[in-house]
C-alpha positions in Angstrom: 0.0 0.0 0.0 1.4 3.4 -0.9 0.8 6.5 1.1 1.3 10.2 0.5 3.6 12.0 2.9 2.1 15.1 4.5 5.5 16.8 4.5 6.2 16.5 0.8 4.3 15.2 -2.2 6.2 12.0 -2.2 4.8 8.4 -2.2 6.3 5.9 0.2 6.0 2.1 -0.2 5.0 0.8 3.3 6.7 -2.6 2.6 10.1 -0.9 2.4 9.9 1.1 5.6 12.0 -0.1 8.5 12.0 1.3 12.0 14.7 1.3 14.7 17.0 -1.2 13.2 19.6 -1.9 10.6 18.1 -1.9 7.1 20.2 -4.7 5.8 19.8 -7.1 8.7 16.7 -9.3 8.8 16.0 -10.8 12.2 15.1 -14.5 12.2 12.5 -14.3 15.0 12.3 -18.1 15.2 16.0 -18.4 16.1 15.7 -16.1 19.2 15.9 -17.8 22.6 12.7 -16.4 23.9 12.8 -18.2 27.2 16.3 -16.9 27.8 15.2 -13.4 26.9 12.3 -13.6 29.3 14.5 -14.9 32.1 17.0 -12.1 31.6 14.2 -9.5 31.7 12.6 -11.1 34.7 15.9 -11.0 36.6 16.5 -7.3 35.6 13.0 -6.4 36.8 13.6 -8.1 40.1 16.8 -6.2 40.6 15.0 -2.9 39.8 12.2 -3.8 42.3 14.7 -4.7 45.0 16.7 -1.5 44.6 13.5 0.5 44.6 12.3 -1.2 47.9 15.7 -0.4 49.4 15.4 3.2 48.4 18.5 3.2 46.2 17.3 5.5 43.4 20.7 5.8 41.8 20.8 2.0 41.3 17.2 2.0 40.1 18.0 4.6 37.4 21.2 2.7 36.4 19.4 -0.6 36.1 16.6 0.9 34.1 19.2 1.8 31.4 20.7 -1.7 31.3 20.1 -3.5 28.0 19.5 -7.2 28.2 22.5 -9.3 27.1 20.7 -11.6 24.8 21.7 -12.5 21.2 19.0 -10.4 19.6 19.8 -7.2 21.5 21.0 -4.4 19.2 23.3 -1.8 20.6 
């Protein structure tokens, strides 16, 4: 489906639009270790909760900026 951009009179092909990722790298979603990713996120959320309960706001902010270390994570 083609749409007209409100900024300019150009036509964009929606199938060619990528967002927030490398244009030449196609992610194989089936190859991602989803259980491992969920475990990593669960542990990180627990660390944030524990730091929050302890009143360590600096640690909470730092942990909120931590990226999960899983194979599909893009830096």
